[in-house]
C-alpha positions in Angstrom: 74.4 103.4 142.6 72.6 100.2 141.7 69.4 101.9 143.1 69.9 104.8 141.1 69.3 102.1 137.9 66.4 101.1 138.9 64.9 104.6 139.1 66.2 105.1 135.4 65.0 101.8 134.5 61.3 103.0 135.9 61.7 106.2 134.0 62.6 104.1 130.5 60.2 101.9 131.3 57.3 104.9 132.1 58.7 106.4 128.5 58.2 102.9 126.4 55.0 101.9 128.1 53.2 105.0 129.0 52.7 102.9 132.4 53.9 103.8 135.9 54.2 101.5 138.6 55.0 101.0 142.7 58.0 98.7 142.8 60.4 97.3 146.1 63.7 97.5 145.9 64.8 94.7 148.3 65.7 91.1 148.3 63.6 89.4 150.2 65.0 89.0 153.4 64.9 90.8 156.5 66.9 91.7 159.6 66.2 92.6 162.8 67.4 95.8 164.0 70.0 94.1 166.7 71.2 92.2 163.5 71.8 95.1 161.5 73.3 97.2 164.7 75.6 94.2 165.6 76.8 94.1 162.0 77.3 97.9 161.7 79.7 97.6 164.7 81.5 94.7 163.0 81.9 96.5 159.5 82.9 99.8 161.4 84.8 98.8 164.3 82.7 101.7 166.3 81.2 101.0 169.4 77.5 102.1 169.1 75.1 102.1 171.7 71.7 100.9 171.5 69.0 100.2 174.0 67.2 97.0 173.6 63.4 97.5 173.7 60.2 96.0 173.6 58.1 96.0 170.2 55.8 99.0 170.2 52.0 97.7 169.9 50.9 98.3 166.5 54.8 97.8 165.2 54.7 94.8 162.6 56.9 91.8 163.2 58.8 92.0 160.4 58.9 94.2 157.3 60.6 92.0 153.9 60.7 93.6 150.6 61.3 91.7 147.2 61.9 92.6 144.0 60.8 90.2 142.1 58.3 92.8 140.5 61.2 95.0 139.3 63.1 92.1 137.9 60.0 91.0 136.0 58.8 94.3 134.4 62.0 96.7 134.6 64.9 94.1 134.5 66.5 95.4 137.4 68.4 93.0 140.0 69.9 94.1 143.9 73.1 94.8 143.3 73.9 93.4 146.9 72.4 90.8 148.3 73.8 90.2 151.4 73.7 92.5 154.4 77.1 92.4 155.4 78.1 93.7 151.3 75.1 96.6 151.8 76.7 97.9 155.0 80.5 97.5 153.8 79.4 99.5 150.9 77.7 102.2 152.9 80.6 102.7 155.2 83.0 102.9 152.1 81.3 105.1 150.6 80.8 107.3 153.7 84.3 107.1 154.0 84.9 108.4 151.0 82.8 111.0 151.4 84.4 112.4 154.7 88.1 112.7 152.6 86.1 114.6 149.9 84.8 117.1 152.8 88.2 117.5 155.0 89.9 118.7 151.4 
């Protein structure tokens, strides 16, 4: 939901100033795919298979998005600034959706 707030803030900014822009909505910290998979395993309690593979030619060694511009122009900051909280929130949403779909 907080991500949707960034979109609303961007629309409000556009309506007010008639200026649009490109904004990153990250929180300035990067993680490897393996770190994310391991944390998803921990949060969900699920066995998730993975294959360790070398980085492909041309792949960026890292990619980190900062929301500093969105903060300065839109007044938006990420609600979750911890990968564990992000994954827990996504998993909770998934579980709630599954209950709704089973009704």
